[in-house]
C-alpha positions, 0 to 999 in steps of 0.5 A: 500500500505504501509503495503504491502511494510512493509510486503515485507521488513520485509520478507527480513530478518528472524533475530529474534533480530529485534524489532517491530517498529510502523512507525508514519508519515504524509500521505503527506510524503507517498512516502518517508516513503515507500522508508524508509520502502523498504530500511530499513525494513529488520532491523526491523519488520514494523508496519505502519498503523496508525490512520485514520478518520475511527477509532471509537475513533476519535470523542471521547473527552476522551483523556485516551480512545483515547490513550488506543485505539491507544495503543491497536489497533496499538501499542500493539505489537511494542516496538519502534515508529519511527517518520519520519518527513516531512515538516508538520508532526509537526502539525498533530493531529494523529501524536501527538496522536500516539506519546502520545500513544507510550509514555503511560506506563500501565500494559497491554502495556509498552511504546515504545522507540521513534526514530525521523528521518527527511526524506531526503527532510528535509535535516536532519532538521525538526520542531519537534512536541511539544510532541517530544520537551517535550522529547528531549533536543538538544545536550544532549542525556543523558537527552532525552527520544526521540532519534533524529538522521539523516536519516540513510545511513546504515542498521547497523546504523539504527539498532543501533539507534532502539536498543538505543530507545528500551533500553531507555524504561527502562533506561530513562523511568523517563524522559518521559513527556506525560503531554501535552493535545492531539492536537485537530486539525491539524496545518498549 
């Protein structure tokens, strides 16, 4: 359902300057995520299907394998990961895996920029996942790899935020901290 919304939103614009963005979110926030994609999907090319229990690598204990498979299967053609934060996003195992894979930089797949946006239900404030905290310095965007912004009120503003996250891939790559072990279970 979300992938169909993403494809419809993407088709609203043929602008070749749009970035391919992977959307990371907690399934409990699907309705708000769908609204975001519908309202703003013309400003980027949405890639929105993420890790599920059905993936062949979910039960692996090899963290490098897990990150590589997520990168290959879901992130390989994206350049920016947009993390949409709801109330429980901070503690979701698969969200952590998607962020870790987004920050992974290897010869086959370069790392993604990381744009973090709280959903409207969070009133522009949400608990950050630990891996985002490792890459974000509150009040100091120059020292942060991750970009944390308020929920957008205009397409122009979102496009600018995506471009900033995209540029960070090269200008701030040295700031990435992806050393934290992958979350093994969901927190509550």
